[in-house]
C-alpha positions in Angstrom: 0.0 0.0 0.0 2.8 2.4 0.8 4.3 1.8 -2.7 1.0 2.7 -4.3 0.6 5.8 -2.2 4.0 7.2 -3.0 3.8 6.3 -6.7 0.6 8.1 -7.4 1.9 11.6 -6.7 5.0 10.7 -8.8 2.9 9.5 -11.7 0.7 12.6 -11.5 3.7 14.9 -11.4 5.2 13.0 -14.4 1.9 13.4 -16.4 1.6 17.1 -15.5 5.2 17.6 -16.6 4.6 15.9 -19.9 1.5 17.9 -20.5 3.4 21.1 -19.6 6.3 20.4 -22.0 3.8 19.4 -24.7 2.1 22.8 -24.4 5.3 24.8 -24.1 6.1 25.4 -27.8 2.7 26.7 -28.9 2.5 28.9 -25.8 6.0 30.2 -26.4 5.1 31.0 -30.0 2.2 33.1 -28.7 4.4 34.9 -26.1 7.3 35.6 -28.6 5.9 37.7 -31.4 7.4 37.5 -34.9 10.3 39.8 -35.4 10.5 42.4 -38.2 13.2 42.3 -40.9 16.7 42.6 -39.4 18.8 42.1 -42.5 20.1 44.6 -45.0 18.0 45.8 -47.9 20.3 44.2 -50.5 17.7 42.7 -52.9 17.5 43.9 -56.5 14.7 46.4 -57.1 12.7 45.7 -60.2 9.8 48.0 -61.1 6.5 46.0 -61.6 4.7 46.1 -64.9 2.3 48.9 -65.7 -0.4 49.4 -68.3 -2.2 52.7 -68.9 -5.3 50.7 -69.9 -5.6 49.2 -66.4 -6.8 50.6 -63.1 -4.2 51.2 -60.3 -4.7 49.3 -57.0 -2.4 50.1 -54.2 -2.2 47.8 -51.2 -0.7 49.5 -48.2 2.0 47.6 -46.2 3.9 48.1 -43.0 7.3 46.5 -42.7 6.8 45.7 -39.0 3.7 43.6 -39.6 1.0 43.3 -42.2 -1.6 40.6 -41.9 -0.9 38.0 -44.5 -4.5 37.2 -45.8 -5.5 40.9 -45.5 -2.8 41.8 -48.0 -2.4 38.8 -50.3 -6.1 37.9 -50.8 -6.8 41.3 -52.4 -3.5 41.2 -54.3 -4.5 37.9 -55.9 -8.2 38.8 -56.5 -7.5 42.2 -58.1 -4.7 40.7 -60.2 -7.0 37.9 -61.4 -9.3 40.4 -63.0 -6.6 41.0 -65.6 -7.8 44.6 -65.5 -5.6 46.1 -62.7 -2.1 47.1 -62.0 -1.8 45.8 -58.4 1.0 47.0 -56.2 2.2 46.3 -52.7 3.3 49.8 -51.6 5.2 50.9 -48.5 7.4 53.6 -47.1 10.6 51.9 -48.3 11.8 48.6 -49.7 12.3 46.9 -46.4 10.8 43.4 -46.6 7.4 43.2 -44.9 6.8 40.8 -42.1 3.7 38.8 -43.0 4.2 35.7 -40.8 7.0 34.4 -38.5 10.1 34.0 -40.7 8.2 35.0 -43.9 8.5 38.3 -45.6 7.4 39.9 -48.9 9.2 42.6 -50.8 7.2 45.8 -51.4 6.9 46.5 -55.2 6.8 50.3 -54.9 7.6 52.9 -52.3 5.3 55.9 -51.8 8.0 58.1 -53.3 8.3 55.9 -56.4 4.6 55.9 -57.0 4.6 59.7 -56.7 7.5 60.1 -59.0 5.7 58.0 -61.6 2.6 60.2 -61.1 0.4 57.1 -60.6 -3.1 57.9 -59.6 -4.9 55.6 -57.1 -8.1 54.0 -58.4 -8.2 51.7 -55.3 -6.4 51.9 -52.0 -6.6 48.8 -49.8 -5.6 49.1 -46.1 -4.9 45.7 -44.5 -4.4 45.3 -40.7 -1.0 46.8 -40.0 1.3 46.8 -36.9 -0.5 49.8 -35.3 -4.1 49.2 -34.1 -4.6 52.3 -31.9 -4.5 56.1 -32.4 -0.7 56.0 -32.5 -0.6 55.4 -36.3 2.3 55.9 -38.6 1.9 59.4 -39.8 3.7 58.8 -43.1 1.2 56.1 -44.1 -1.8 58.1 -42.9 -0.7 61.2 -44.8 0.0 59.3 -48.0 -3.5 57.7 -47.9 -5.2 61.0 -47.3 -3.3 62.8 -50.1 -4.0 60.1 -52.6 -7.7 59.7 -51.9 -9.7 61.6 -54.5 -13.3 61.7 -55.7 -12.9 58.7 -57.9 -10.7 56.6 -55.6 -12.3 53.6 -53.8 -10.9 52.8 -50.4 -11.1 49.4 -48.8 -10.2 48.9 -45.1 -9.8 45.2 -44.2 -10.2 43.8 -40.8 -8.2 45.9 -38.3 -7.0 48.1 -41.1 -10.1 49.9 -39.9 -7.8 51.6 -37.3 -5.6 53.2 -40.0 -8.6 54.1 -42.1 -10.2 55.7 -39.0 -7.0 57.7 -38.4 -7.3 59.4 -41.8 -10.6 61.0 -40.8 -12.2 60.0 -44.1 -14.6 57.6 -42.3 -15.8 60.2 -39.8 -19.6 59.8 -39.6 -19.4 56.9 -42.2 -19.9 53.2 -41.6 -16.9 51.2 -40.6 -16.4 47.7 -39.3 -13.5 45.4 -38.3 -12.8 42.0 -36.7 -15.5 41.1 -34.2 -13.0 40.4 -31.4 -11.3 43.8 -31.8 -14.5 45.8 -32.4 -14.8 47.2 -28.9 -11.1 48.2 -28.7 -11.0 50.0 -32.0 -14.2 51.8 -31.3 -12.8 53.0 -28.0 -9.7 54.4 -29.8 -11.6 56.0 -32.7 -15.0 57.4 -31.8 -15.8 59.4 -34.9 -16.6 56.7 -37.5 -20.1 55.1 -37.5 -19.1 51.7 -36.2 -21.3 48.8 -37.3 -21.4 45.1 -36.6 -22.9 42.0 -38.3 -22.0 42.9 -41.8 -19.3 41.5 -44.1 -18.7 44.7 -46.0 -19.7 48.3 -45.3 -20.2 50.9 -48.1 -20.6 54.7 -48.1 -19.9 56.2 -51.5 -16.4 55.1 -52.3 -15.5 54.1 -48.8 -15.6 50.4 -47.9 -14.6 48.2 -45.0 -14.8 44.6 -44.0 -15.1 42.4 -41.0 -12.1 40.3 -39.9 -9.4 38.5 -42.0 -11.5 36.0 -44.1 -13.8 38.8 -45.2 -11.0 40.4 -47.3 -12.5 38.2 -50.0 -16.0 39.7 -49.8 -14.6 43.2 -49.6 -12.4 42.7 -52.7 -15.2 41.1 -54.7 -17.5 44.0 -53.8 -15.0 46.6 -55.0 -14.2 44.6 -58.1 -17.9 44.5 -58.9 -18.2 48.3 -58.6 -14.8 49.1 -60.2 -15.3 46.9 -63.3 -18.6 45.0 -63.7 -20.6 42.0 -62.5 -19.1 39.7 -65.1 -15.6 40.4 -64.0 -16.5 39.8 -60.4 -18.2 36.5 -61.2 -15.1 35.2 -63.0 -13.0 36.0 -60.0 -15.6 34.5 -57.7 -15.6 31.3 -59.8 -11.8 31.3 -59.9 -11.5 30.8 -56.2 -14.5 28.4 -55.9 -16.2 30.9 -53.6 -19.0 29.1 -51.6 -22.0 30.8 -53.2 -23.2 32.4 -56.4 -23.3 35.8 -54.8 -21.1 37.8 -52.4 -22.1 36.9 -48.8 -23.5 40.0 -47.0 -24.8 38.5 -43.7 -22.2 38.2 -41.0 -22.3 37.2 -37.4 -19.9 39.3 -35.4 -18.9 36.8 -32.7 -15.9 37.8 -30.5 -13.7 35.2 -29.0 -14.9 34.4 -25.5 -13.9 32.3 -22.5 -15.5 29.1 -23.9 -13.5 29.5 -27.2 -10.3 30.1 -25.3 -11.0 27.0 -23.2 -11.4 24.9 -26.4 -8.0 26.3 -27.6 -6.4 25.5 -24.3 -7.7 21.9 -24.3 -6.3 21.4 -27.8 -2.9 22.8 -26.8 -2.6 20.6 -23.7 -4.3 17.4 -24.8 -4.0 17.1 -28.6 -1.0 16.9 -30.8 0.8 20.2 -31.5 2.3 19.5 -34.8 5.4 20.6 -36.6 3.9 21.9 -39.9 5.7 22.7 -43.1 4.4 24.4 -46.2 6.5 23.8 -49.3 6.3 26.9 -51.5 7.7 27.1 -55.1 8.1 29.7 -57.8 4.7 30.5 -59.3 2.9 29.7 -56.0 -0.7 30.9 -55.9 -0.8 33.8 -53.4 -4.4 33.2 -52.4 -4.0 29.5 -51.7 -0.7 30.0 -49.9 -2.2 32.7 -47.7 -5.3 30.6 -46.9 -3.2 27.6 -45.7 -0.8 29.7 -43.6 -3.5 31.9 -42.1 -5.7 28.9 -41.2 -3.2 26.3 -39.9 -1.1 28.9 -38.0 -4.2 29.4 -35.9 -4.2 25.7 -34.8 -1.3 26.5 -32.4 1.2 24.2 -34.0 4.5 23.5 -32.3 6.0 25.2 -35.3 5.0 26.4 -38.8 7.6 26.8 -41.5 7.0 28.0 -45.0 10.1 27.1 -47.0 11.5 26.2 -50.4 13.9 23.3 -51.0 16.4 25.2 -53.1 16.2 28.9 -52.2 15.1 31.4 -49.6 13.6 33.6 -52.2 10.5 32.7 -54.1 8.5 34.5 -56.9 4.8 34.1 -56.6 2.2 33.7 -59.5 1.7 37.5 -59.9 5.3 38.5 -59.3 5.7 39.1 -55.6 9.1 38.2 -54.1 8.8 36.2 -50.9 11.7 35.7 -48.5 11.7 32.8 -46.1 14.2 33.1 -43.2 13.0 29.9 -41.4 15.1 26.8 -41.0 15.0 25.1 -44.4 17.0 22.1 -43.1 14.0 20.9 -41.0 13.1 17.4 -42.1 11.1 16.1 -39.2 7.7 17.6 -40.0 4.6 15.8 -38.7 2.7 17.3 -41.6 3.9 18.8 -44.9 1.5 20.8 -47.0 2.3 20.9 -50.7 0.5 23.3 -53.2 2.6 22.2 -56.2 3.2 18.4 -55.6 5.3 18.0 -58.8 8.1 19.8 -57.1 8.2 17.3 -54.3 8.5 14.1 -56.5 12.3 13.9 -56.3 12.6 14.9 -52.7 9.7 13.0 -51.1 12.1 10.6 -49.4 13.4 13.4 -47.3 10.0 13.8 -45.7 9.0 10.1 -45.4 8.0 10.6 -41.7 5.6 13.4 -42.5 2.0 13.1 -43.5 2.0 14.9 -46.9 -1.1 17.0 -47.7 -1.5 17.6 -51.4 -3.8 20.2 -53.0 -3.7 19.3 -56.7 -6.4 16.6 -56.9 -9.1 18.2 -54.8 -12.5 18.8 -56.2 -13.4 22.4 -56.8 -14.1 23.7 -53.4 -13.3 26.9 -51.5 -9.9 26.3 -49.9 -10.8 27.8 -46.6 -13.6 25.3 -46.3 -11.3 22.5 -47.1 -8.8 23.5 -44.4 -11.5 24.1 -41.8 -13.2 20.7 -42.5 -9.8 19.0 -42.0 -9.2 20.8 -38.8 -12.6 19.6 -37.5 -11.6 16.0 -38.4 -8.3 16.4 -36.5 -9.4 18.3 -33.5 -13.2 18.4 -33.3 -15.8 20.9 -34.1 -15.4 23.0 -31.0 -11.8 23.8 -31.9 -12.7 24.3 -35.5 -15.3 26.9 -34.2 -12.5 28.7 -32.4 -10.4 28.8 -35.6 -13.4 30.1 -37.6 -14.0 32.9 -35.0 -10.4 33.9 -35.0 -10.7 34.3 -38.8 -14.1 36.0 -38.3 -15.5 33.5 -40.7 -19.1 33.4 -39.5 
């Protein structure tokens, strides 16, 4: 009996220690925010293409942090119209942090756009590093000076904070991510804050609810900037889940129950080492969807990498820079958007479950990812991920 009595506390302590260590890496990832670019700005600068016959779409970026999907979903969608010059534009050419160890090079600086006398037909404002009244005055000033009577402005997710700082939305409808709604409203009282909509519109001023709603916002502006036929082609191109743009939205903020579901997953379910193999020509929308969705599952690690180079050119000409550990071979799960590139190297990842995306039936990729997360971790945790994406 004495042996049993003394072994139980030891066993309990051991189990608690295992659970603690199991949860450490995802928690550490949360506590240690991604770090902005620290290297030199030594990359060759190449001016993107320009056509006078096309509309100019400027997507604002902040080198310290720009939300991946907020920026790349509009970049892909406007490019896929074939009717727009689409530019990622920033203060300088410093690579832009979009996820831990993953950066994108801006295509234009504010100064370059001005020297070329490019007029803005659309200005897109993703969620940037500042979410309160302490905005970057250079960014705010450039937006204000380039918004004219014909310019359409689209604030995405918490980009609403930068949009609000311009004063252009004073007395006009503005929305943002449901979980950040109260905070942003407290910092900026002059806009007419609204909830439970995917997209707001007042003249040429638009805004969207959180993250995933960048799609609805972009499609709405595309419909108005061009025509319904163009919008429908783009909608079909991404296998959007509906024949029309979704307008009804439930603004559900993350609550204690959702946080408990996330905590249970971190402690009791497998926290995987996830890799995403990205190659030249990678589809920006698909890449952003996978990274934005699976990084919200609290993996032990998430690495976007290339087998041969740290620099990758995307489908529509963006330069991505991966600074993560490309020597990692012990992934639990490897996601591959272009499986042909893996054929000669698959032996290196024989211990990983390889998730391919080439033979899937036409379906919205976000739905595919969420369905798989539900299969892995249950519907309660999937619900948490959906709310974090504001996909309601």
